N, C-alpha and C positions, 0 to 999 in steps of 0.2 A: 503493499499499500504505500509506504513511505517513497518508494521509487516511480511509481506512477504519479504520486503528487510532485516529485521533483521535475519528472519528463513534462507534465502539464505546465509546470511554472516557466521552463523553458522554451516551450512552443509557444506560450503567450507572451513571453519578453520576445522573442524572434519576431512574431508579428508585429509587435509595438516598434520595434525597433526600424522595422522594414517602412514603416509609415514616411510618406514623402514631405519634406520642410518645404515651405511656401513662402516667397516673398512678394511683395506688391511694390510697383514701381508707383513714384508719383503721378505718372501720366496712365495709370490703369492696367498696365501690364502685368501678369501674374508668372512668375517663374519658381520652376522647380528647381532646389538646390542641393547638390550632394558634392561630398567631399572627397579629395583623393591625397596621393602622397604630395603633389605639384600644389595643390591649394582647392581649388574648387569648381565646379562646373554648373552654371546658373541658364538652363533650357527655358526658353520663353513657351508657356503653354495657354490652351484655351480654358478660360474658366469653365468648370463642370456646370456652374448654374448662371444663367445670364445675369441673374439678380445679385449674384456674390459680388460684383465691383461695381462702385458708385459710378453713375452714369457721368460721364466727362464729354467736353467739347474737343478735347484733345485726341490723335489718334496716336496710339503707343508709338513710340521710335523703335521698337525692337518687336518684329512680327512673330507670332506663334511659329515655333519649330528653330528660330535662331539660338545660337549658343554663345554664351559669353564664358569665358576663361577669366578666371581671378587666381592669380600667382601670388605666393607667399613673400615675393618681392615687391608687392604693391602693383605688380604690373597686371595688364589685360589684354586679352585679345579676343577678336571676334572675326570671323571667316566674311562676313559683310561689311563691318565696320572697321577692321584693321587692327593695329596696336593702339594699346592705351594705358589709363591707370586707373587705381582705384583708390578711397580714402574714405577711413573711418572719421567720424564728427561725433561731437557730442549729441547730435539729433537723428544720428543713423549714418547711413555711408552713400556714397556716390561712385558711379563708375564715368570716367571721361574716355571719349574717343574724338580727339581734335574739338570741333565745337560742338559737340553732342554731350550733353551729361544726362544720364539716367540716376535719378533721384530714388532712395529707398528710404523716407523719412519714419523716423521712431523704430528702425528696425537695427539688430547688431549682426555684426559677424565675427565669430570664434575663430577666425582663420590663423591671426598671429596674436602673439602675446606684446602686452605692454602697450609703449606708445608707436610701436612701428606702425605704419601706414595710417599714422593720424594727420588730419589736415583740418582746415576751416571749411566752414560750408561755402 
């Protein structure tokens, strides 16, 4: 019985760990977030429910299916947008590609420690 309980806890724990982490950009794009040994991968996804995202007059800068790679050296890359950088701020974080800034207000990344990748809004 004890082994059955431990097995059940392991299965439930792995199911909970497999849930997606989602981030919402200020322009209404929804991103799936996964970490790897190099940093993180943010993939823009369609919201599962049209009512999930607040209606906005702006079109998201990153279309569903596009991928943004965030490096541990504060660098960023997107096949569509090219090379860029990312910064954590007191009020969230943002990713920049030239003149384009994708902001994630009120959300945090646990990608690097301390003040690395800290910037201003």
